[in-house]
C-alpha positions as CSV (number, residue, x, y, z in Angstrom):
1,M,-5.6,27.3,-9.8
2,E,-7.2,28.3,-6.6
3,K,-5.9,26.3,-3.7
4,Q,-8.6,24.5,-1.6
5,K,-8.1,23.5,2.0
6,K,-7.7,19.8,2.3
7,D,-10.3,19.3,5.0
8,T,-13.0,20.8,2.6
9,I,-12.2,18.1,-0.1
10,K,-15.1,15.7,0.1
11,I,-14.7,12.0,-0.9
12,L,-17.9,9.9,-1.3
13,I,-17.7,6.2,-0.4
14,V,-20.6,4.1,-1.8
15,D,-20.6,0.5,-0.6
16,D,-23.3,-1.6,1.2
17,D,-20.6,-3.1,3.4
18,K,-20.6,-0.9,6.5
19,R,-17.2,-2.2,7.8
20,F,-15.5,-1.4,4.5
21,N,-17.1,2.1,4.6
22,K,-15.7,2.6,8.1
23,L,-12.2,1.5,6.9
24,C,-12.3,3.9,4.0
25,E,-13.6,6.7,6.3
26,D,-10.7,6.3,8.7
27,I,-8.2,6.3,5.7
28,I,-9.7,9.4,4.1
29,K,-9.7,11.3,7.5
30,S,-6.1,10.3,8.1
31,M,-5.2,12.0,4.7
32,G,-6.8,15.3,6.0
33,L,-9.9,14.9,3.7
34,K,-13.6,14.7,4.5
35,P,-15.3,11.4,3.9
36,I,-19.1,11.0,3.2
37,T,-20.7,7.5,3.0
38,A,-23.7,6.0,1.2
39,L,-25.0,2.4,1.4
40,N,-26.4,2.3,-2.1
41,G,-26.7,4.2,-5.4
42,F,-29.9,6.1,-4.5
43,E,-28.3,7.5,-1.3
44,A,-25.3,8.5,-3.4
45,L,-27.3,10.4,-5.9
46,E,-29.1,12.3,-3.1
47,I,-25.8,13.3,-1.6
48,L,-24.5,14.4,-5.0
49,E,-27.4,16.8,-5.4
50,K,-26.4,18.5,-2.1
51,E,-22.6,18.2,-1.9
52,E,-19.6,19.1,-4.0
53,I,-17.8,15.8,-4.3
54,A,-14.2,15.7,-5.4
55,L,-14.0,11.9,-5.8
56,S,-16.3,8.9,-5.5
57,L,-15.3,5.3,-4.5
58,I,-18.1,3.1,-5.7
59,D,-18.6,-0.7,-5.1
60,L,-19.5,-2.7,-8.2
61,R,-22.0,-5.1,-6.5
62,M,-24.6,-3.4,-4.5
63,P,-28.4,-4.0,-4.0
64,K,-30.9,-1.7,-5.6
65,M,-28.5,-0.2,-8.1
66,S,-25.2,-1.7,-9.3
67,G,-21.9,0.2,-9.4
68,L,-21.9,0.2,-13.2
69,E,-25.5,1.5,-13.3
70,L,-24.5,4.3,-10.8
71,L,-21.5,5.1,-12.9
72,T,-23.8,5.5,-16.0
73,R,-26.1,7.8,-14.0
74,L,-23.2,9.9,-12.8
75,S,-22.0,10.4,-16.4
76,Q,-25.4,12.1,-17.1
77,L,-24.8,14.8,-14.4
78,K,-23.6,18.2,-15.4
79,Y,-20.5,17.9,-13.2
80,P,-19.9,14.2,-12.6
81,P,-17.2,13.5,-9.9
82,P,-14.3,11.2,-10.9
83,V,-14.8,7.6,-9.8
84,I,-12.7,4.8,-8.4
85,I,-14.4,1.4,-8.7
86,I,-14.2,-1.1,-5.8
87,T,-14.4,-4.8,-6.9
88,A,-13.7,-8.4,-5.9
89,Y,-10.8,-10.2,-7.4
90,G,-13.2,-12.3,-9.6
91,S,-14.9,-9.2,-11.0
92,I,-11.8,-7.5,-12.4
93,E,-13.3,-7.8,-15.9
94,S,-16.3,-5.6,-14.8
95,A,-13.9,-3.1,-13.2
96,V,-12.0,-2.7,-16.5
97,E,-15.3,-2.3,-18.2
98,A,-16.1,0.5,-15.7
99,I,-12.8,2.1,-16.7
100,K,-13.9,2.1,-20.2
101,L,-17.0,3.9,-19.1
102,G,-14.9,6.6,-17.5
103,A,-13.8,5.4,-14.1
104,L,-10.3,6.5,-13.2
105,D,-9.1,3.3,-11.5
106,Y,-10.2,0.4,-9.4
107,I,-9.5,-1.2,-6.0
108,V,-9.6,-5.0,-5.6
109,K,-11.1,-6.5,-2.4
110,P,-9.6,-7.8,-0.2
111,T,-7.3,-4.8,-0.2
112,T,-4.9,-3.0,2.0
113,I,-4.9,0.4,3.7
114,S,-1.8,1.4,1.7
115,W,-3.4,0.4,-1.6
116,I,-6.6,2.5,-0.9
117,R,-4.4,5.5,0.2
118,E,-2.2,5.3,-2.9
119,T,-5.2,4.9,-5.3
120,V,-7.0,7.9,-3.8
121,Y,-3.7,9.9,-3.6
122,K,-3.0,9.3,-7.3
123,A,-6.6,10.2,-8.3
124,L,-6.4,13.5,-6.3
125,K,-3.0,14.3,-7.8
126,N,-4.7,14.5,-11.2
127,I,-7.8,16.3,-9.8
128,K,-6.3,18.6,-7.2
129,P,-2.6,18.8,-7.9
130,L,-1.9,21.7,-5.5
131,I,-3.5,20.0,-2.5
132,V,-1.8,16.7,-3.2
133,E,1.6,18.3,-3.6
134,E,1.2,20.0,-0.3
135,T,0.2,16.6,1.4
136,G,2.7,14.5,-0.4
137,S,5.7,16.8,0.2
138,Q,5.5,15.8,3.9
139,E,6.5,12.1,3.1
140,P,10.2,11.5,3.2
141,G,10.8,9.4,0.1
142,R,9.8,9.2,-3.5
143,F,7.0,7.6,-5.6
144,G,4.9,7.1,-2.5
145,I,7.6,5.0,-0.9
146,I,9.0,5.9,2.4
147,G,12.8,5.9,2.7
148,Q,15.8,8.1,2.3
149,S,18.6,5.5,2.7
150,K,21.3,4.9,0.1
151,A,19.8,1.5,-0.6
152,M,16.3,3.0,-1.3
153,K,17.8,5.8,-3.5
154,E,19.2,3.1,-5.7
155,V,15.7,1.7,-6.0
156,Y,14.3,5.2,-6.9
157,K,16.9,5.6,-9.6
158,R,15.8,2.3,-11.2
159,I,12.2,3.2,-11.0
160,D,13.0,6.6,-12.6
161,V,14.8,4.9,-15.5
162,M,12.2,2.2,-16.0
163,K,8.9,4.0,-15.5
164,D,8.5,5.2,-19.1
165,E,10.1,2.1,-20.8
166,D,8.3,-1.0,-22.1
167,A,10.9,-3.5,-21.0
168,T,10.0,-6.3,-18.6
169,V,11.0,-5.7,-15.1
170,M,11.8,-8.2,-12.3
171,I,11.5,-7.0,-8.7
172,I,13.4,-9.2,-6.2
173,G,13.2,-9.0,-2.5
174,E,12.1,-10.8,0.7
175,S,8.4,-10.9,1.7
176,G,7.2,-7.6,3.2
177,V,9.8,-5.3,1.7
178,G,7.3,-3.5,-0.6
179,K,7.7,-5.2,-4.1
180,E,4.2,-4.3,-5.1
181,L,4.7,-0.6,-4.1
182,V,7.7,-0.6,-6.5
183,A,5.6,-2.1,-9.3
184,R,2.8,0.4,-8.7
185,A,5.4,3.3,-8.7
186,I,6.7,2.2,-12.1
187,H,3.2,2.0,-13.4
188,Y,1.5,5.1,-11.9
189,Y,4.5,7.5,-12.3
190,G,5.1,6.4,-15.9
191,A,3.6,6.6,-19.4
192,R,1.0,3.9,-18.7
193,A,-0.5,5.6,-15.6
194,T,-3.9,6.1,-17.2
195,E,-4.2,2.4,-18.1
196,P,-5.2,-0.4,-15.8
197,F,-2.7,-1.9,-13.2
198,I,-3.7,-5.5,-12.7
199,P,-1.9,-7.4,-9.8
200,I,-2.0,-11.2,-10.0
201,D,-1.2,-13.3,-6.9
202,C,0.5,-16.3,-8.6
203,S,0.3,-18.4,-5.4
204,I,-3.5,-18.8,-5.8
205,L,-3.3,-19.7,-9.5
206,S,-3.9,-23.4,-9.7
207,L,-3.2,-25.3,-13.0
208,N,-6.9,-25.7,-13.6
209,I,-7.5,-21.9,-13.8
210,V,-4.2,-20.2,-14.7
211,E,-4.6,-20.3,-18.5
212,S,-8.3,-19.1,-18.3
213,E,-7.3,-16.3,-16.0
214,L,-4.3,-15.1,-18.0
215,F,-5.4,-15.8,-21.6
216,G,-9.2,-15.9,-21.3
217,H,-11.6,-18.5,-22.8
218,V,-14.4,-18.9,-25.3
219,K,-17.9,-20.2,-24.6
220,G,-18.0,-23.9,-24.2
221,A,-14.1,-24.3,-23.7
222,F,-14.9,-26.2,-20.4
223,T,-17.8,-27.0,-18.2
224,D,-18.4,-23.6,-16.6
225,A,-17.4,-21.5,-19.6
226,R,-20.9,-20.1,-20.3
227,Y,-19.6,-17.1,-22.2
228,D,-16.5,-15.7,-23.9
229,R,-14.2,-14.0,-21.4
230,D,-11.1,-12.0,-21.9
231,G,-8.0,-12.9,-19.8
232,L,-6.1,-10.5,-17.6
233,L,-3.3,-10.0,-20.2
234,K,-6.0,-8.7,-22.6
235,L,-8.0,-6.8,-20.0
236,A,-4.9,-4.7,-19.0
237,R,-5.0,-3.1,-22.5
238,R,-1.8,-1.0,-22.6
239,G,-1.5,-1.0,-18.8
240,T,0.6,-3.2,-16.6
241,V,0.2,-6.8,-15.4
242,F,2.0,-7.5,-12.2
243,F,2.9,-11.1,-11.5
244,D,3.5,-11.3,-7.7
245,E,5.5,-14.4,-6.7
246,I,6.0,-15.4,-10.3
247,T,7.8,-18.6,-9.4
248,E,4.5,-20.0,-8.0
249,I,3.0,-20.3,-11.5
250,P,2.5,-24.0,-12.4
251,I,5.5,-25.2,-14.5
252,Q,3.1,-26.6,-17.1
253,A,1.7,-23.1,-17.8
254,Q,5.1,-21.3,-17.9
255,S,5.8,-22.2,-21.6
256,K,2.5,-20.4,-22.7
257,L,3.3,-17.4,-20.5
258,L,6.8,-17.2,-22.1
259,R,5.3,-17.3,-25.6
260,A,2.8,-14.5,-24.7
261,I,5.7,-12.3,-23.5
262,Q,7.9,-13.2,-26.5
263,E,5.4,-12.9,-29.2
264,R,3.1,-10.4,-27.6
265,E,0.1,-12.6,-28.4
266,I,-2.2,-15.0,-26.7
267,R,-4.7,-17.8,-27.6
268,P,-7.8,-18.0,-25.4
269,V,-8.6,-21.4,-24.0
270,G,-10.8,-23.3,-26.6
271,S,-10.1,-20.8,-29.4
272,S,-8.2,-21.1,-32.6
273,R,-7.7,-17.4,-33.0
274,V,-4.7,-15.5,-31.8
275,E,-5.0,-12.1,-30.1
276,K,-2.4,-9.4,-29.8
277,I,-1.6,-8.0,-26.3
278,E,0.0,-4.6,-25.4
279,A,0.3,-4.9,-21.7
280,R,3.7,-4.4,-20.0
281,I,4.9,-7.2,-17.7
282,I,6.4,-6.6,-14.2
283,A,7.2,-9.7,-12.1
284,A,8.3,-10.1,-8.5
285,T,9.7,-12.9,-6.4
286,N,11.1,-13.5,-2.9
287,R,13.0,-16.6,-4.0
288,N,16.4,-17.0,-5.5
289,L,15.5,-17.4,-9.2
290,E,18.7,-19.3,-10.2
291,E,18.0,-21.8,-7.4
292,A,14.4,-22.2,-8.7
293,V,15.7,-22.9,-12.2
294,R,18.2,-25.5,-10.8
295,E,15.3,-27.1,-8.9
296,K,13.3,-27.3,-12.1
297,I,10.3,-25.4,-10.8
298,F,11.0,-22.4,-13.0
299,R,11.9,-22.5,-16.7
300,E,15.3,-21.2,-17.6
301,D,14.1,-19.5,-20.8
302,L,11.3,-17.7,-18.8
303,F,13.9,-16.6,-16.3
304,Y,16.1,-15.0,-18.9
305,R,13.0,-13.4,-20.6
306,L,11.8,-11.9,-17.3
307,H,15.1,-11.0,-15.8
308,V,15.8,-8.2,-18.3
309,I,15.9,-5.3,-15.8
310,P,16.1,-6.4,-12.1
311,I,15.3,-4.1,-9.3
312,I,16.5,-5.4,-5.8
313,V,14.4,-4.1,-2.9
314,P,16.5,-4.2,0.2
315,P,15.3,-5.9,3.5
316,L,14.6,-3.5,6.3
317,R,17.6,-4.8,8.3
318,D,19.9,-3.3,5.6
319,R,18.3,0.1,5.8
320,K,17.7,0.7,9.4
321,E,18.2,4.5,9.0
322,D,14.8,4.5,7.4
323,I,13.1,3.0,10.5
324,P,12.3,6.4,12.2
325,L,10.8,7.7,9.0
326,L,8.7,4.6,8.6
327,V,7.6,4.7,12.3
328,N,6.5,8.3,12.0
329,H,4.6,7.5,8.7
330,F,2.8,4.6,10.3
331,I,2.0,6.6,13.5
332,K,0.3,9.3,11.3
333,K,-1.5,6.6,9.2
334,Y,-3.0,4.7,12.2
335,S,-3.6,7.5,14.8
336,T,-7.2,8.4,15.0
337,E,-9.2,11.4,16.5
338,K,-10.1,9.2,19.6
339,K,-6.5,8.1,20.2
340,S,-3.8,10.5,19.1
341,V,-0.2,9.3,19.4
342,Y,2.3,12.1,18.7
343,G,5.5,10.1,18.4
344,I,7.8,7.6,19.9
345,L,10.3,7.8,22.8
346,P,14.0,7.5,21.9
347,E,14.5,4.3,23.8
348,A,11.6,2.7,22.1
349,L,12.9,3.7,18.7
350,E,16.3,2.2,19.7
351,I,14.6,-1.1,20.4
352,L,12.9,-1.1,17.0
353,K,16.3,-0.2,15.3
354,E,18.1,-3.1,17.1
355,Y,15.4,-5.6,16.0
356,N,16.2,-7.6,12.9
357,W,12.7,-7.4,11.2
358,P,12.4,-10.8,9.5
359,G,9.0,-9.7,8.2
360,N,10.5,-6.4,7.0
361,V,8.3,-3.2,6.5
362,R,5.1,-5.2,6.6
363,E,6.0,-6.5,10.1
364,L,7.0,-3.0,11.3
365,E,3.7,-1.6,10.0
366,N,1.8,-4.4,11.8
367,V,3.7,-3.7,15.1
368,I,2.9,0.0,15.0
369,Q,-0.7,-0.6,14.2
370,E,-1.0,-3.0,17.1
371,V,0.8,-0.7,19.5
372,L,-1.5,2.2,18.6
373,A,-4.5,0.0,19.2
374,F,-3.6,-0.9,22.8
375,T,-1.4,1.9,24.2
376,N,-2.9,4.3,26.7
377,S,-0.1,6.8,26.1
378,N,0.4,9.7,23.7
379,L,4.0,8.5,23.1
380,I,5.0,4.9,22.2
381,R,7.1,3.6,25.1
382,P,9.3,0.5,25.3
383,I,6.6,-1.2,27.4
384,D,4.1,-0.7,24.6
385,L,6.2,-2.8,22.2
386,P,5.5,-6.5,21.8
387,F,7.7,-8.7,24.0
388,T,9.2,-10.5,21.0
389,I,10.6,-7.1,19.9
390,R,11.8,-5.9,23.3
391,K,13.0,-9.1,24.8
392,K,16.6,-8.2,23.9
393,L,16.6,-5.7,26.6
394,V,15.4,-8.3,29.2
395,T,18.5,-10.5,28.4
396,E,21.0,-7.7,28.5
397,N,23.8,-7.6,31.1
398,Y,22.7,-5.2,33.8
399,G,26.2,-4.2,35.0
400,P,27.2,-0.7,35.9
401,S,27.6,0.4,32.3
402,S,24.1,-0.8,31.6
403,M,22.7,1.1,34.5
404,R,24.3,4.3,33.2
405,T,22.6,3.6,29.9
406,I,19.2,3.1,31.6
407,K,19.8,6.5,33.4
408,Q,20.6,8.2,30.2
409,M,17.5,6.7,28.6
410,E,15.3,8.1,31.4
411,I,16.9,11.5,30.9
412,D,16.2,11.4,27.1
413,T,12.6,10.3,27.8
414,I,12.0,13.3,30.0
415,K,13.7,15.7,27.6
416,E,11.5,14.4,24.8
417,A,8.4,14.8,26.8
418,L,9.2,18.4,27.6
419,R,10.0,19.1,24.0
420,L,6.7,17.7,22.8
421,T,4.8,19.8,25.4
422,N,6.8,23.0,24.8
423,G,8.3,22.8,28.3
424,N,4.9,22.5,30.0
425,K,5.7,20.3,33.1
426,T,2.1,19.4,33.9
427,K,1.5,18.2,30.4
428,A,4.9,16.4,30.3
429,A,4.1,14.6,33.6
430,K,0.8,13.5,32.2
431,L,2.5,12.3,28.9
432,L,5.0,10.3,30.9
433,G,2.3,8.8,33.1
434,I,3.9,10.1,36.4
435,A,2.9,12.6,39.1
436,K,4.0,16.1,38.7
437,A,6.0,15.9,41.9
438,T,7.9,12.9,40.6
439,L,8.8,14.8,37.5
440,Y,10.2,17.7,39.5
441,D,12.2,15.2,41.5
442,K,13.7,13.7,38.5
443,L,14.4,17.2,36.9
444,K,16.4,18.1,40.1
445,R,18.1,14.7,40.5
446,Y,19.3,14.6,36.8
447,R,19.9,18.4,36.7
448,I,17.8,18.8,33.6
449,E,17.4,22.4,32.7
450,T,14.0,23.6,31.5
């Protein structure tokens, strides 16, 4: 297979939401690919006549021509590009219909940058494997997850064991550790990768809608039931249904979910018929499940049914050796052509490693994204970090030993700037935000060889 340069791979984004188009553009550029945008289906068809498109991201609901209609039109082309559908949470049924018509996958709005990247990456892995292997090999980790610590290697082992199995998996970890990333890894790197992955945020499922969402309903089952509708467990086909924060499902609905998992069958609301389901179940929680059972907010029998194969995702404070890898990953992810940040100074990295990260990886990602938005430097400095992160330094004891530490930190900062500029003192001074004469003075004072 002939290897194609990454920056010649064109990704078409079709959405009438200009802000979402811009978000996707930035993500596609950060992956080293070339984005092209269209605001409706007719614009998209014109572009496809002129350009060789490797992959299309198409919104379902657009004026002039719907996403499903555009997908049908694309299928009539001699060389139709693979398609990822963009949909709102309430339109998942239509997205699954699009997959039946040939779409590779779908993205649910509101979404995250990591979800878009992962979905595009997975699609390109099938379409352009040589390109994606080259891109992916730069990431230190496995399954699209960043981390090389002993704790994360244990997680990777469990993913490896479970990805091709049918057993129910329970993912346990604090908020922000990346439980959904683990669930997606099990799905997309396993035997069910070509089938739908349907995430469900259990915290938004009220008692009034939970049964209809999960099991479906028939026309007339309740006031707003104007037509038959399949539930998410049926729409997933042989794919995966991911129950995020499973303990938030109303206790009254848990018995029916237990039966669905045990018997592999469901009964839509208002129906007398029983339907078989084939989807795999993966659940996640940030709570202590035994405690939830004792408090009678989670059924004990459902606990034992779900807790077959547990995967514990460690908090960031227990794998701080992964922080440099994560920081570099997020710097690459959020750097733009207008504002390029090359790295982080050693003393700033030390501050991040000392912090306890109650919000885990999600909090670290948010911090780096915020820093990159406001910094005027090409390197992340301690002063760029939020005060809540760096306040520990303010309260330190500034005795003689601390002063020696500060001196060493300054020496390390200068050395890092020189390394990044290949010894060019003019560029190093600019990078450090100091005059060239000041840099020469510090080189002499600290006896730094260049």
